[in-house]
N, C-alpha and C positions, 0 to 999 in steps of 0.2 A: 332557462339553460338548463340543461342538464347534466350532470358532476361528472367529470371523469376521474375517478382514482389514479393515486400514479403508478399504481401497477398495471392498470388499465394504460395507463400513458404510453407506459414503456413496450407494454406489448405491442401497441399498437403501430408507435415509433419505430422499433425496432424491429418487429415481425417483417416488415413491408422488406427492408434493407436488405435484411441477414438472407430473406427467402430470396431477393434477385442476386446477391454477390454469391449465395451459395453454388444457384443455379447454374452460375457463372464461371464460377471456379472451377466446379467438377465437370462439366464438360471441358473444359479447357485443358484438364488434367488428365482428363479420363482416371484409367486406373489407377498410375501415379502417384497419389495421392502425398503430399508433403510430409514428412517425420518431423516434430516438434521436440527440440529438446527447452524444456520448462526451467528457468534456472530463477534459482529462490534466495535473495540475502535479507537474513537477518538483521534488523533496527540500523538500517543503513538511512540514513539521511543526504541530503544536497553533497556530500563531502566527498565527491566525484569529480575528477576533471574536470569533464565535461559538461557539467553541471554550473562548475563554479566558486561552491559552499565554500569551500576553506582554500586560502591561497597557499597552502605548504602540503596539501596531499599529495599521493602520488599512486595513481590509479592507470597505469598504460592500457590494460586488458578492458577495464569498464571502457576506457576512450576508444581501443579501436572496435572493441563493439559496436558500439554507438553510431562512430564514421560508417559503418557499411551498412548500415541500416537506418530506422527512425526514432531518435532520440524524443522523447517526450519532457520537455524541460517542465510542464505542469501539471504533471499528475498526483493523484492526491486518494488515499487509502480508505475504505471505507470505514475502518474504526482505528482509531490511533494505539492498538494491542493488541500480541499478537495472534491469540486465540479467534477475536472476534474477525479481525481483518483478514485473516488465512481463509476461516469459515464460511467466509461471507465470497469469497474471490472466488472460492471452489466448488459452491455451490451454486452460486448466483443468486443467494439472499444474500439480501442486506440483513441485517441485524435490526431493525424495525420492521422485518418481517420473519426473521425467526426465531424473535427474541432471544437469539446467541448475543451477551457483551459483554462478561465478563473471561478473563484467564483460566478461573478457577471452574469453569461451566463447558464441561465433553459437550461438544454440536452433536455427535450423531444420535442419541437418546431421543433432540425433540425435531429430529430431521431423520426420521428412522428409514423413510421411503426415497429422499431425496435423490437424482441419479447426480453425480458428482460430476464436475468435468473428467477425469480418468475413465470412471463408466463410463462417459457419455463415447468417450474412445473406444472404448473396449466392446460397446456395444456396433461402434462401425468398423470392426474389425482390424483395431489397434493391436500390436504388443506394448502391453503398457506395463513400465518397470519404476522404479525410482530408486533413492538413495538421499540421506541426508534429512534436513527437517523444510520439509512441504508445510503439512497441517502443523497446527501443535500439538492438539490428539491426533495419534496414528491410527487409518482407516484401512484395517485389512481389505476392508469390498472393495477398494480403491485401484485395489496393486495385483498383478501377477506375479511380479517379483521386487523386492524390497533388500536394500541394503542398507542397516546391515542383517534387520531380517523385517518381516510383515507387521511383528510385536513394537519394536524399537525403531526411532527416528533417525540418533544420529551413534556411532561409535563412540564410546567413552574419552574424554581428554586427559590428558595429564595434567596434573596440580602440583603447582610449586610447594614449599615448605616454607615457613615461618609467613604462612598468613592470618590476618591479612596482607597484603604486602605495603598496602597505604596510608594505613598508621590510625584509618579511622576505626574506632570500637564497634563490634557487632556489624560490620560491614555487610556480611555474607555475601552474594553477589558483586553486590556496587566495591569489586575491587579490581585494582590493573596493579600490570609489573610483567618481566619475561618471565619465559618459563624455559628453562636450560635441554631443550630436547630439539631434536633435527624434525625437518616439516613431516615428515614421515612417520612418527609417533601422534600427528594431530589428529584429533577427529575428523576436520572437515579437508585436510590431503587425501585422507583414508577415501572418503568418499570421493572428494576429486582423481581419484586415480580409478576408481569403482567406475566412473562414468566416461572418464576416458577411454578404459576394456571394454566399452558395450560400445560407446560411439567407433570400433576398429573393428564391428564383427560386424560379417556380413549377413542380411536379412530379407527373407521372402515375403513380409508385408509389412508397412509402414508403421512408423514405433510412435510411443508417446515418452520420453524421457525425463522424468522429473528430479534433479538435481538439485538439493538447498544445502546451503552453507549456514553456519552458526554463527560465525564472527561475520560482524564485527557486537555480536548480544557478550553482554556480560556473562561473565567478568571479563576483561578484556590480559587474558593471560596468554600469548603468543610469545615464538623463539625468538632470543636478543636480538637478534640481527634484524627486525621488524622495527625493531626499538630505537635501535642503533641511528636509524637514520632520520629519527623526529625528537633532536634532545630537547629538554623541557624547557632548555635558555631561550633555545630560539622559535619554537612555536608560538603560532599568533592566538590568542585568546579573542572568544567572541565578542561582538563588543555590548556590552551590558549594562544598561543605566538601573541606579542603587533603587532611584523611584519610579521603576517603569511599572509595578504593578497600581501608584497610584490614583491611575485612572481607570482600574479594570473594576469590574463590580465583586459583589463578595462571594459570588458562585466561581468565578476565574480564579481570585485571589487563593480561595478555597484548596482549588486543582493546584494551582504555581506550588502553592507552599503545603501542600499535603504530607508529603514526607520529609521535609525539610533538608534535604539533600545538599543543596547548596552552603548554607551557612556550615553544613558539615566539612565540604571541601573545602573553603572558605578559613575554618578553624584549621583545618590539619595542613594548610598550608601547600593543597595539591591540586591545584586547579591544573597548573600546566603539568605535570604528571600525569594528569586523565587524557587533559585533552592528546596527550602521548600517547598515552595509551589506546585513543581512541581511534588517531591516526595508524598508529602501527596494525592494529587490529584489519582494519580497513585495506591495509595493504597484505596484509595476510591471506586475505579474502580477494584480494585481485590475484595474488600469485593461485590462488586454488584455480578462479576463473581461467586463470592465462592457462593454466594445463588441461582442462579440460577442452576452451578452443582450440588449441593446438590439437590436439588429439581428431576435435570435426574436423580443422582444415586439411589434415593428413589421412584420415579416414575414407572410406567411398561413399560416404553420406554427405560430404559438402555442399555438393551441387544441389542437395533437395531436402535441405533441413529447416524451420523454421527456426530460431531464435527467438524466445520471449525470455528475459529478465527483469524481475524485479523485484524489491524492499516493498517488505511489511505493511511498514508507516516508517517515521522519522525518527530522530532523537533531537531533546534539548542537552546542551551542555552549560549550564547556567543562564542561556537567553530568557526574559521574565522571569529570572529569581529559580528558574526549576529546573531538574534533571530526568532523564529517561524521556520517557511518551506521554503518554496520558492525559494530554491534553487538547483543545479543539485551535491551535494556534500552529500557523502554517510550520514551525518548524516540526512539526508530528505530524501532523498531514500529508506534508509532500512529501515523496518517498521517486528512488530511482524505475526507470518503466524504458525499453528499448527493445522493438523488434526490428530483426532482421531476416533476410533469406528469401528465395525464390520470388518474384518478381516485385521485391518491395527497394525503390529507389533511396539512397538515403538522403536523410533531410533533418530540419530540428519543425518541430510540432508544438507551439507554444500556448497551444488550446487546450481550458483545463478541462481533465481527462479523469479517468477515476478508475481503478483496478478493479471494479466491478464490470469495465468493457471489455478485459480479456478473453472472456469465456466468451464472449458474444463476437469476436473478432476472430477466435480461434474456429468456431463451426462454419464463418464464412469461409476463411482462407484454405483449410483444410476439406470443404463440400460435404459436413456431417449434417445430420437432417439439423433442422431447425428446432428453436424449442423456445416453447412461447411463456413458458417458468422461470428463463432467465432474465434476473434483471440487468442494467445497464444495456448500452447501446454499440453496438459496434464501429471501432475503430476503420474499418474501413474505407469512410470517404476521406478520414486525416493520410493514410498510407495512402490515397493516392496522389491527395493534395494536402499539404497541411496547414493551408490559410483555411480551411473550409470550416467555419463556424461550427460550434458545438450548438445544440435545441436546447440543450439542460446544463444546468452548472456543475460541479463535480462535489457532492454530497457527502459529509462525513460523520457520524455519529458517537458518543461517547458515551456508554452507558444509555438506562432510561430516560428520553428526553431532550436531550444536548447535542442540538446538529451543528454543523458549520457548511458553508457554501462558500467556492469559489466557481466565479464567475469570470467571463470576458469582459473586461475594460468599459467596452460601450453598452451593458447593459442597463445599470442605473444610475439615474443621474440623483444622488440622495439630497443636492442643494432645491431640488424641486419638490422631494416627496411634499405630504400636504399633516401629514400624521405627526402632533407632537412626540411621540414617541418614536416614531421611522426617524423621527429629525435626531436625535438624540443619539440614536446610533450608527448614522452617516456616517462618521468619520471611520466607523470602524472597518466598515466595509472596503475601505482605499488597499488592505491588505491582507486584514486579519478578519474572519468571520465567526466570532464567536457566540451563534445566538440560536433562540430554540422560536422556533413559531405559531402563537397559540390563536386563538379567538376567532372570529366571526369571517369564512375567505371573503366575504362583502369588502369587510375594511383592508388596513394595512395597519394595524399597530401588533406589534411587536415586543414581546419582554425576554429576558437576559436569565437566564435559570432552569433550574430542571427539580424544583421545587411544587409539587402539581398542589397541597394546600395552597402556599401563598400565591400559587397563581391562580386558583381559582377564588381566593378572597378580593382577588384583583379585579376579573374578568368574568366571575362567573361558575358554574360548571364546566365543566370540561366538552368540547364537541365528540370526544373521542371517550369514552368510560377507560379507565385502568386497563381494565383488559385489554381492549381492543388497543392500548398504547402499545402494548408489548408486544403487537406485528404491524403498526401502523407510522406510517410519519406521518407528524402532527400535520394537524391540516393545513398547517399555513402552509410549508414546505408542500405539500400536496398542491395548492394554489399557484405555489410559484411554477412547481412543474406543470397544470394545468397551461395554464398560460401561458408557458414556453412552447406547448404544444400548439396552440392557436394562435402563435408569433404577436402576442398583447405582450410586450414589452416595453409596448408606448405607455402602458394603463402605470407601473411601477414606475416610470420614469418621467411622469406628468407631462405628457406631450398631449 
């Protein structure tokens, strides 16, 4: 039987749906294509009221946007760090296809000819502008106009004196506390004001407006009135087991304890203050979002604007004895995603989806030309009926060779797996999927880790060479996607 590649499958599965949907929507909308308000929030996990991640969070504006559109409660990033996640979303190419894995790696030099999402809208006749943090590295070619300018992502934030405020030596950005300034001096508030002004303008052509908020990214410096809502003595701490890493493989421990942040926070007696700082920063971002939504609702484009809000990845605050992102557990992979606008009924979708699905979905909804090179699958079926199953799992990649998979509950029945190694992994698939798929696509041997030499010592030479691994999902993951395309999950379930 011929082997289908991951990219081939995604192209085949998505192109038909995309072309049909795009044609249908374009015909229905004619020349009046919807505008797009494209909202990005940095480092926001599920501590949003509508997602239920924390009982003390205060997010009325996130919640009101979710209530008027489709809320995806099981959305996952392509990579659990800013640059790789955003580059994947905006270009339509996964880290395993582009080779962009790190925050320190400018993405444009390795994808010099890629047509980004804003560029695709520009080519289709949209006015494309942006402000704040959309990319991790700015891309001037993606924008016709940008705030504060096409070379910089965000305005400068004011800084408090006496840093670090949390008392942790050499904390750098890993710090939190109030900065005694009015909202108007904060960079995110300036971005929100800029976006509000743009939304009030009459336009002769449809627009794509990107608006990115930096908070709740570190450092958690926001005005005092936001901190006042979350007294440290009253905040709820995440539930953490001291022995939570005892059953985690060595590679998982290495990832979780890489920075030693949890020990530093405990030693400084600052855990409650940190949770307060994160909640305050989320509440500040919510206020900025409210400023933008109010302007949209009061302006001339309220009836013909799609609103897409996404977070680039999640965040740990002590879970798995880890802080920040940079893991394949759900605390780092799960992120907010909500879509509202013309023709989208309010609802909640709990199917596992990926931020990679945003690009093809916008192509569908706005009647843009289909793109065979964009990875991800359109969410059009789930926007019509949120119970519609997804044909593939949500895939997250962290560095070279580390992948996690989030799947529908009925896709696997681990108790019936035959392979000894897969039986050992079965408990991990209940909630958290920290796996790497290696080996022969005709068997189901799975190993955890990212050490190519160790993998080859145990299983023989890699099916893919080292160079190819920079641009391909490992064969086991491609095997899963291949069988998803063939509706052959029964084989994995042992039926």
